[in-house]
Phi, psi and omega in degrees: 000317180299316180295321178297316178298317180297319179295319180293327176296319179301322181280311188287339184259011183304312181291325177296317177302312182299318180297316179292316182293328177300317180288335181292331179058042183297130178259163181301334183261007182276137169268131190232139174242131173253115182269129183074051191292350173051235183280356172091359183288325176298321178298318178303319179291321179297319180300334177284340185268335185230158175252000182266190181292142175232143177226155175224145174228148173206147179280346183267122177301324180293320177295318179300315179299315180294315180298322177295319180295316181296330186243032184308314183297318180292326177293315179299325181282348181089003180276342188230137173230127177240125184231153174277121183195156173271155179291338180279352182215070184286133185274051182225154182285161179304137172066023185282326188258149175269328182221138170237133177243154176211111181250121173055038184232337184301335180302333189249006177286125181301321181225100182305313183296315179297321180295314180294325176294320179291320176297317177304319181299318185276352176275143176280171178299128183086358180294159185237142173247133174234122175246130176231122180238140177294327182253128183274346177193174183298322181298320180289338177284340177057221183295336179302323182302315179287316182299320185257009180054048183273140172253106188256101179286138175274180185299321181293315180295318181293314179296316180299318179294323179294315177299316180297330179285349177112002178291139185271327180232129179225129178231127179241134178223160177241132180300130187295335183253324186261346180076013179290153179254134177226128174248134172237123181229143180240144181271000000 
């Protein structure tokens, strides 16, 4: 069931990934971390944008396995590392990444503030965080929020937590047609 869900996420979130990655402005020289890498398709898209190191983390062993399988060639070449980890305790040194992405994952972070503070730690000065969520608030998540025990931060909560984590610039927008929420924050 888990693998099927991960595969469907890879297919269903393509446009959301593109919208988020456009705002990330990834350059060829950027080192990028994808938090909550799920089925690994966002990582595949990130690998096309940069020539530097890319990493992915997920708390689910099944997601890590699937993401590694989807991106086998990049792992073999040494450009990609995918590890099992929580967002509150990232296994990377301070200031290592230029860009951190998080697609459809903030809903499941146990502590939003702790997670954003940890992401801030691994970003270098001037680094960017991009969060893209299908649901802009709990109401838009509907019954899914209760069924999956989702904590759906709205734009105000997400922006406030980003500022509190130390980000200097925070911009939150909602997709005009799909209602998706996107946060772009700079350190």
